[in-house]
N, C-alpha and C positions, 0 to 999 in steps of 0.2 A: 601507563595511561589507564585511567578509570573510565571504561567505556561501556555503554549499555547497548546491546545488540539489537533489541527489538525496535521496529519502526512504528511508532504510534501516530505518525503524522500522515503518511501516505500521500495521496493527491491533495489533501487538505480541503479547505472550503471552496477552492476554485479548481475543480478537476478539469482535465483537458476535454475539449469537445470531441466526443467519440467519432462523430461524422460517419456513422454507419452507412453502408450502401443504401441508396434509395431514400436517404433521409429518414431511415427507420428510427422509431422512438425507443425501441428495445431490441437488443440482440439476444436471441434465445438459443442456448446451447443444450441440446438433448443428449444426455450421457447415459449409455447402457453399460453397466458393469458386467463383464463376463468372467465370473469367478468359479463357476461350476466345473469341478474336476481339478481345481487348483487349491482347494481348501485343505485344512488340516485333516489328515487321515493316515492311519498306519499303512494303508495301501500306497501312500505317497512318501513313505519313509519317515513320517512324523511320529512323535511320541504318543500322541493322543488324538481323539476325534475333534471335529469342529464344534464350536459352541456359539458362534457369532452370526447374527442376522439371519434368523430363521423364524418360523412360526411356532417353534417349541418354546413356550414360556419358561424362563428360568433355566435354560439349558446350561449344562456344564460339560467340560471336556472329560472324556473317558480315557484315562491313561491305558495304553496297551490294548485297547479294544476298538473294534468298529462300532460306530453308532448307526445302526441300520436306518432308524427313522430320520436322523439328520442327513445321511447320505441320500435317502430317498427324496427328501425335500429339495436338496440341491439338484438332484437329477431332474426333478420336475422343471426347474428353470431351464435346463438345457433341452429337455425332451419336448416340452409343451409351451412353457412361458415365452421362450425366445421366439418361437414361430408365431405366437399370437402377436407379440410386439412387432415382429418383422412385417406382418400383414398390416398392422395399424399404421406404421410409419411409411411403408412403401405405397400404400393406397393413397396417402396424402402427399406423396413426393417430398417427405421431410428428411433433411440430412441428419445423420446421427454420428456421434463420436462413441466409439467402443473403448472402454477401459478393459483391455484384454490381459488377463493373467497368462503369462506365456505357456505354462504347463496346461492350463485349461484350454487354451487355443489349440495346443497340440493334440488334445483329446477330443476336439470338436471340429473335425474337418468339414462336415457339411455346413455347420454354422459359419465357419470362416469363409467358405465359398459363397454363402448367401450374403454375408457382410460385404465381400469384395464385389460381387455382382451389383449390389445396391449402391456402390460407390461410397460406402461409409468410411469414415476416418478411424482406422484401427490404431489406437495408442497403446502404450505398454502400461500394464497395471502390476508390474513386478514379475518376478520369476514364479512365486507361489503366493497364495492368499493367506499369509501368515504375519504375525507381529514382527515388526522390525525394531520395536522398542528394546533397548538393551543389547541389540545385536552388535557384535564386535565390528568396528569400522572396516577392517579388512574383509570380513565376511560379507558385509553389506555391499561393499564395492564389488566383490566377486559375483554376488547375486545379480547386481545391476548389469554387469557385463554379460553374464550368462543369459539374463532375460532378453537383452538386445539381440544376442546371437540366436537364441531359440526362436524369438519372435520373427526375425528376418528369415530364418529357415522355414518356418511354418507358413507365414503370410506371403512371403516372396519379396517383401520390401521392408526396410527398417522402420521402426516406429518414429513418427515425428514428434510425439508428445509422451509425457510420463505422468503417472499418478500412482503412488504407492498406497495411500489410504491409511494403512496401519503402520505409519512411518516412525522413524527415530528423529532425534534432534539433528542428525547428520544428513538426512535424506536429501533435502533440497540442495545442500552444498555438494554432495557427492554426485547427484544427477547432473547438476549444472557443470561440474568439473569435467564430465565426460565430453562436453561440447557436442553431444549427439542429438540434442533435442531443440526443436524450434520453440517449444513451450513446455513448461512443467506446471503442475496444478496442486501440489501438496501444500496449499494454503487456503484459508477461508476468510481472508482479511480485507476484501474489497469487493466493490461492484464493477470494477473496471480492471483490465490488465495493467501491469506495470513492469518496469525493468528492475532487475536485481544485478548488482555488480558482484561477481564471485571471482576474485583474482583478476585475470585478464578477460574473463568471460562476461559478456553482457547478455544475461539470461532473461528472456521474457517469461513472466509468470501470469497465468490466467487462473485466478482464484476459483475454487470449487465451492460446493455447498453441502452442508449436513442437515439443513432444515427444509429446503424445497427438495426433499429427498424421500423416496419411498422406504428408506431404512427405518423411518419412524413408525412404520407398520409393525416393526419388530422390536421397538424400544419403548420405554415409558418415560415421560408422557409421549403419546404418539397418536397416529391415526387409527381409527377402528374401521371406518367405511371409506369406500371410494369417493363418496360425496364430500367427506372431510378433506381428502387430498385435493379434490377439484377446487374446493372453496379456498384452501390455502394458496394454491397456485394462482387462482384467479385474483385474489387479493394482492399477491406479490406482483403479478403482471400489471394490474390496474395502477398500482402505486408507481411502478417504474414507467409505465406508459405516460402517466401524468407528468412525471419528472422530465421525461423525454419531450413531451409536448411543450414544456416550459424551457426547452433549450439545454437540458442536462441529461442526455441519453446515457443509459447504463446497460449492463449485461445481466441476464438472468440464466443461471445454471439450474438444470433440473436433473437430479440424480435418480437413476432407475436400476433395478435388479430383476432379472427374468424370473427368479423364484419368488419374488414379492409382488411387484406390480403386474407380473405376468398371470396372476390368478384372476379369474373372470370378474369377481366383484370389485377388486381393486382396479383392474384395467378400465372399468367403466368410468372411473373418476378421471383417469388420464385422457380417455377419449373425449370426455366432455370438455376438458380444458383445451386440448388441441383444437377442437372445432370452434370453441369460443374465441381463442386467440386468432385463428385464421379468419374468422368472420369479422372480428373487430378491426383487423389490419394494423399496420404500423409496426409489425414485428419482422425482423430479419432472422429467420431460422438459419443457423450456420453451424458447421463443425468447428471444433476448437482450432483446427489448423487454418480454416478460413478466417476466423477471428484473429489468429496470430498473423497471418499474411496482411490483413487489413491494418492491424495495429503497427506492424513493422513499417508499412508504407506511410501511414498517416502520422505516426508518432515515433520516428526512429530515435534510438537512445543517443543522448549526447552526454559524455562524461564531463563533469564539472568539479570545481574545487569543493572539497568537503571538509569543513573545519574540524569535525570530530575525528578525522583520520590524520590530521597534521601532527607532526612532532612539536615539542614545546617551542623550539627556536623559530620554526616556520610560523607557528600560530601567533606568537608574540610579535614577530616582525610584521605580520599581515594585519593584526588587529590591535596592536599596542597603542596606536594613535586614535582609536575610535573615541575614547575618552581623552580629552585634550591633555597631552604631555603626562599621561598617567598609565604607563605600561603595566604597572602592578595589577591593574584590574584585569587585563588579559591574562596575566600570569595566574591569577586566582581562578579565572574562569576555566582555563585549560585543565586545572586540577579537579574540576567538578566531574560528576557522572554525565559526560557528554555522550550523545548518540545521534542517530539519524534525525531526530527531532530538532537538533541544534544546527543542522546544516542549512538552514534558511535564515534570512535576516531576522525574522521574528524569533526563531528559536535561539539563535546566538545572542540576540539582544537580551533575551531573558536571562541567559547565563551571565553575561557581563553585568547586567543590572543587579543580579543577586549579590555579586561581589561588592558592587558600589553601595547597595542599600545596607549590607551587613557590616560595612566599615564603621569605625568610630567617627563621631562628628568632626573631629580634627582632620581626619583623612579626607572626608568628603569636602571639607572646607578648602583643603589644598587643591582638590580638583576644581572647585569653583574659581579659586584664585589663579588657576592655570589658564583660564579663559581670558582672552584679550578684551579690552574695552571696545565697544562698538564705535567704529570710525574714529578710533583713538590714535595715539602716537605711533603704536606699532604698525597700524595700517598705513599711516602716512609714510613711515620709514620702510615699508614693504618687508616687514619682519614677521608677518603672520605665517602660520602653517599653511600649506596649500589648501587644506580643507577649509580653514577659516577664511582665507582669501576668497575662495570661490563662493562660500556662503554669504559673506558680506556683499560681494559683488552682485549676487542674485537678487538682492533687495535694493540695489542701487546705492549702497553705502560707499561705493568707491567713486561716486560722482555727485558729491554734495555741493550745494552752494556755500558761500562763506557763512551765510547766516545759519544754515542748517548745521554746518560743522561746528559753529560756535555753540549752538544749542545742545548738540550731542556732548560736547566737551563739558559744558556746565552741568548737564544731567549726570554724566559719568562721575564727575567730581562729587556732586551732592549725594549720589547713590552710594558710592563707596564710603564716604564719610558717615553715612547713616547706618549702613548694614555690614560693612567690613569685607565686602567682596564685590566684584564687578556685576553689572546688570547683564543677565544672560537670557537670551530668547532664541528660539529656533527660527532664525530670520527667513528661512525658506518657506515658512508657513504664513508670512506676512509681507505686505508691501511697506515702503518707507513710512507712509502716514500711520499705518497700523502699529509699527514698531514704536514710533514716537508717542502714540496714544497709550500703549502699554507701559512705556517708560514712565510717563507722567502719572499713571495710575498706581503702578507698583511701588514707586519710590516712597509712597506714604504708608505702606504696610509696616507692621511691626516686624522685628528681625526674624522671629521664628516662622511667621507666615511666609516671609519672603525667602528664607532659607529653603523651606519646603518647595516653594514655587521654582526657585532656581535649580534645585535638584531635579525636579520634573522636566525642566527645559533641557538640562544636561542629558537626561535619558532620551529625550526626543531628538536632540541633535545626533546622539549616538545611533539611534535607529535610522535616521535619514542617511547617515554615512554608510551604515551597513547595507542599506538597500542599494546604494551605488556600487558597493563591492560585490554583493551576492545577487 
């Protein structure tokens, strides 16, 4: 099976109604990453010092050495920045989700006590704040298990959520396979939560952000001043607020780090935004676990048939009749690069149409000739396919007067004599009078024009059939 794993469709153009509590227009998730004490350091058994997300421009790892300046900057986050942010959030009664590196939490008992006392949601941010890219799958699985164990030991309760950040291609699957998490966040692919099927596990995913994130104070291009951070958050919030006001509520994640936004000049921008959002109203500030609980209640997952996951025989049996008496089209579609985008009527229709459109004219003509005459002899003898029977009945073609039946038979005969294939129209798009009008108009077309029109109608019929199935 030639299958493409990435899901480029998501919720599509008609996302589910979030229905946030209080009819909020935006759900805001404040995330504070607690990594200080879990970063790369030879003190932690690593081969080199940390080089990621600090105010040291162009930092590089120092193999076999402690990087005193880097350690000191991380220390600032735990010693000073955390407490500044703690005061900012608790003074406003705002809920916070902590992404806590397990080894960092173990080295920060006072901060953990403050998080717990504030009722914050302490999720797991992995065992150590290190790259998982290229990590052996068995080793990553071991580290995930150890992170859960150590987190539970330090915090007193197991983590309900997970975010690695510096993840591998296996991380989402491995964390979902544990069955331990109400939500995972190692994706950046949507403005709403969604469900992911991993084996027998229905895993809720709450996407995170790398742009409404103070990490851009430490990357280029990025923020230089707190005012820039405020302006970006404000613009994002206002855009989402307007979408929510128009009936399409979304979620806004804000990523924070104590060693970055915890600095006074940067924190000023965060304060301005929080006060702006609180004053404007319409925002539901929630932890990620609260968002997960709401989504699970409002939008529980329902497993359904997924064409891209079917074997060949099941696929052809299910969709071989979408193009009338032409299972070869389904056979060809099954061999294409199918993926999650083809698990909808629109997506699968595109795959089937690609096979039909790329076929030789003689093959497409056979498809046209596989369609029955409208209100013809096959209909009278009740020898239509179930789909064709239902379609013709939907337009009242099973209940014609003698005069109407005679006109259809005359038009059928004249049309086939002129074009060499039966008149085809998606009858569910028309009433009886509209079908007759189209019949009288199209019969006069030249053959090439009508061949193209008939092919378009065949594709339209296929789409309507797929909508019934999917």
